[in-house]
Backbone as numpy.savetxt, mean C-alpha at the origin, in Angstrom:
# Nx Ny Nz CAx CAy CAz Cx Cy Cz
9.31 -5.59 13.58 9.65 -5.51 12.22 10.88 -4.86 11.97
11.80 -5.35 11.08 13.10 -4.94 10.85 12.95 -4.12 9.50
13.42 -2.98 9.39 13.49 -2.23 8.11 14.56 -2.66 7.29
14.56 -2.85 6.01 15.64 -3.27 5.11 16.07 -2.21 4.30
16.48 -2.52 3.01 17.01 -1.66 2.11 15.92 -1.69 0.86
15.49 -0.65 0.32 14.38 -0.64 -0.56 15.04 -1.43 -1.84
14.07 -2.11 -2.55 14.33 -2.95 -3.76 15.35 -4.02 -3.65
15.41 -4.56 -2.37 16.32 -5.64 -2.17 15.27 -6.79 -1.45
16.00 -7.90 -1.36 15.24 -9.03 -0.77 14.77 -8.74 0.71
15.56 -7.98 1.38 15.34 -7.60 2.88 14.47 -6.44 2.96
13.97 -5.84 1.99 13.11 -4.62 1.98 11.85 -4.78 2.66
11.45 -3.72 3.39 10.07 -3.61 4.12 9.23 -2.98 3.15
8.39 -3.69 2.64 7.22 -3.24 1.46 5.95 -2.68 2.18
5.73 -1.45 1.78 4.49 -0.75 2.34 3.74 -0.47 1.11
2.45 -0.84 1.04 1.46 -0.50 -0.01 0.58 0.62 0.60
0.66 1.88 0.03 -0.20 2.92 0.30 -1.45 2.95 -0.56
-2.64 2.87 -0.02 -3.82 2.92 -0.79 -4.44 4.19 -0.67
-4.18 4.91 -1.77 -4.57 6.42 -1.81 -3.34 7.16 -1.85
-3.09 7.96 -3.08 -1.77 8.54 -3.20 -1.87 9.87 -3.70
-2.84 10.76 -3.03 -2.93 12.13 -3.28 -1.84 12.79 -2.76
-2.03 14.08 -2.37 -0.89 15.10 -1.71 -0.50 14.44 -0.30
-1.51 14.07 0.50 -1.12 13.58 1.84 -0.57 12.36 1.56
-0.88 11.36 0.75 -0.20 10.12 0.44 1.20 10.40 0.09
1.52 11.44 -0.72 2.82 11.73 -1.20 3.75 12.01 0.11
3.11 12.77 1.05 4.07 13.01 2.18 4.21 11.84 2.98
3.32 10.97 3.01 3.43 9.72 3.82 4.59 8.98 3.05
4.45 8.78 1.76 5.49 7.92 0.98 6.94 8.56 1.22
7.09 9.88 1.17 8.45 10.41 1.34 8.88 10.09 2.74
8.02 10.05 3.76 8.34 9.89 5.15 8.77 8.42 5.19
8.08 7.57 4.63 8.36 6.07 4.68 9.59 5.76 4.04
9.93 6.41 2.88 11.26 6.19 2.29 12.38 6.56 3.00
12.21 7.70 3.81 13.36 8.20 4.72 13.53 7.14 5.64
12.68 6.32 6.07 12.84 5.30 7.03 13.42 4.03 6.48
13.51 3.95 5.06 14.21 2.93 4.38 13.24 1.83 3.99
11.92 2.17 3.68 10.81 1.42 3.23 10.81 1.46 1.70
10.40 0.37 1.12 10.07 0.41 -0.26 8.59 0.54 -0.44
8.09 1.54 -1.06 6.69 1.99 -1.04 6.11 1.81 -2.43
4.91 1.27 -2.37 4.10 1.00 -3.60 2.86 1.86 -3.41
2.63 2.78 -4.33 1.55 3.68 -4.40 0.45 3.10 -5.22
-0.75 3.15 -4.68 -2.06 2.84 -5.39 -3.04 3.78 -5.29
-3.67 4.09 -6.49 -4.64 5.06 -6.59 -5.66 4.76 -7.74
-6.83 5.40 -7.78 -7.73 5.08 -8.96 -7.49 5.76 -10.14
-6.42 6.74 -10.27 -6.16 7.38 -11.47 -4.59 7.49 -11.57
-4.09 7.51 -12.78 -2.69 7.54 -13.05 -2.02 8.96 -12.79
-0.79 8.79 -12.39 -0.10 10.05 -12.08 -0.50 10.73 -10.82
-1.11 10.12 -10.00 -1.44 10.61 -8.61 -0.19 11.19 -8.04
-0.21 12.19 -7.20 1.01 12.77 -6.59 1.98 11.85 -5.97
1.40 10.94 -5.28 2.29 9.96 -4.44 3.01 8.89 -5.45
2.37 8.74 -6.62 2.92 7.91 -7.58 4.22 8.26 -8.28
4.33 9.73 -8.16 5.46 10.45 -8.67 6.80 10.18 -7.91
6.63 9.79 -6.58 7.77 9.61 -5.74 7.93 8.19 -5.29
6.92 7.35 -5.28 6.92 5.94 -5.07 7.79 5.06 -5.77
8.23 3.99 -5.28 9.19 3.04 -5.89 8.43 2.36 -7.12
7.13 2.00 -6.98 6.31 1.52 -8.00 4.94 2.16 -7.60
3.99 1.93 -8.81 2.68 2.39 -8.56 1.79 1.48 -9.41
0.55 1.54 -9.03 -0.56 0.78 -9.72 -1.82 1.58 -9.64
-2.67 1.40 -10.71 -3.84 2.14 -10.82 -4.93 1.03 -10.83
-5.77 1.06 -9.75 -6.94 0.13 -9.76 -8.05 0.80 -9.08
-9.39 0.24 -9.26 -10.47 0.52 -8.33 -10.33 0.05 -7.11
-10.18 0.75 -6.10 -9.83 0.17 -4.80 -11.12 -0.31 -4.11
-12.28 -0.07 -4.64 -13.51 -0.60 -4.24 -13.87 -1.93 -4.78
-12.95 -2.44 -5.64 -13.04 -3.82 -6.31 -12.21 -4.70 -5.57
-12.83 -5.30 -4.75 -12.18 -6.34 -3.70 -11.27 -7.29 -4.48
-11.70 -7.97 -5.54 -10.95 -8.86 -6.22 -9.63 -8.33 -6.78
-9.74 -7.04 -7.44 -8.55 -6.47 -8.03 -7.56 -6.03 -6.84
-8.20 -5.60 -5.74 -7.33 -5.21 -4.49 -6.43 -6.52 -3.96
-7.25 -7.73 -3.90 -6.61 -8.81 -3.51 -5.42 -9.29 -4.52
-5.79 -9.07 -5.87 -4.80 -9.74 -6.92 -3.46 -8.78 -6.65
-3.71 -7.50 -6.49 -2.51 -6.62 -6.46 -1.85 -6.83 -5.18
-2.38 -7.06 -3.97 -1.69 -7.53 -2.86 -0.96 -8.87 -2.89
-1.50 -9.71 -3.51 -0.90 -11.05 -3.78 0.29 -10.88 -4.81
0.12 -9.95 -5.73 1.29 -9.68 -6.75 2.47 -8.98 -5.91
2.16 -7.99 -5.29 3.19 -7.03 -4.62 3.82 -7.79 -3.34
2.92 -8.48 -2.58 3.28 -9.01 -1.30 3.94 -7.93 -0.37
3.09 -6.85 -0.18 3.56 -5.95 0.92 3.50 -6.48 2.40
4.38 -6.10 3.11 4.51 -6.37 4.46 3.30 -5.66 5.12
3.18 -4.40 4.76 2.08 -3.52 5.44 1.20 -2.89 4.28
0.00 -2.62 4.67 -1.05 -2.10 3.80 -1.55 -0.85 4.63
-1.37 0.32 4.00 -1.85 1.56 4.77 -2.87 2.12 3.91
-4.23 2.07 4.27 -5.32 2.69 3.57 -5.17 4.16 4.04
-5.31 5.00 3.10 -5.13 6.53 3.23 -6.56 7.09 2.75
-7.53 6.33 2.14 -8.65 6.80 1.69 -9.84 5.98 2.28
-11.11 6.48 2.20 -12.18 5.69 2.63 -12.95 4.94 1.65
-12.87 5.26 0.35 -13.48 4.49 -0.70 -12.65 3.23 -1.02
-12.74 2.15 -0.31 -11.97 1.03 -0.44 -12.78 -0.17 -0.02
-12.30 -1.29 -0.53 -12.89 -2.57 -0.22 -12.44 -3.21 1.28
-13.13 -2.57 2.19 -12.75 -2.89 3.51 -12.85 -4.33 3.93
-13.91 -4.94 3.40 -14.21 -6.35 3.67 -13.18 -7.24 3.10
-12.54 -6.93 1.93 -11.40 -7.60 1.54 -10.27 -7.37 2.35
-10.02 -6.22 2.87 -8.86 -5.80 3.69 -8.89 -6.65 4.99
-10.12 -6.88 5.61 -10.28 -7.75 6.71 -9.99 -9.17 6.35
-10.35 -9.64 5.29 -10.00 -10.95 4.82 -8.58 -11.21 4.62
-7.87 -10.13 3.93 -6.51 -10.25 3.68 -5.70 -10.34 5.08
-6.13 -9.38 5.92 -5.40 -9.32 7.30 -5.62 -10.68 7.96
-6.92 -11.19 7.95 -7.20 -12.53 8.69 -6.39 -13.63 8.25
-6.16 -13.66 6.92 -5.45 -14.86 6.28 -3.82 -14.64 6.49
-3.55 -13.42 6.81 -2.14 -13.19 7.12 -1.29 -12.90 5.70
-2.02 -12.50 4.73 -1.33 -11.97 3.56 -0.53 -10.68 3.75
-1.11 -9.82 4.57 -0.50 -8.51 4.86 -1.04 -8.03 6.09
-0.19 -7.16 6.79 -0.88 -6.52 7.98 -1.26 -5.12 7.44
-2.65 -4.75 7.96 -3.23 -3.51 7.56 -3.00 -2.65 8.78
-2.47 -1.51 8.44 -2.17 -0.34 9.67 -3.25 0.67 9.52
-3.85 0.96 10.52 -3.69 0.52 11.95 -4.36 -0.81 12.01
-5.72 -1.17 11.60 -6.14 -2.48 11.34 -7.23 -2.37 10.25
-7.57 -3.37 9.62 -8.75 -3.29 8.53 -9.92 -2.81 9.04
-10.23 -2.94 10.39 -11.54 -2.36 10.89 -11.50 -1.09 11.35
-10.35 -0.38 11.29 -10.18 1.09 11.79 -10.81 1.99 10.78
């Protein structure tokens, strides 16, 4: 995978599922590498949302909502940072090739 320039057609888009304090540090590190980062959490103004390029508030346990968001944003990589998540949907998304889940959807 080649890193591009954020907010450009060549950008490597990373969606972080869970945007608390730890997520904020991950977002900053990804941005330093040149990634375009989309923060997702269950509540507005989570710490990571304050530094991400874009953010969304959804119930990450709602598989349909998670899928819609991934189809909308088209991230290259999805990084789950929390446990309360629709894991079965992440497995399906990864299997269909919509996005790569890091480390894997089954982890």
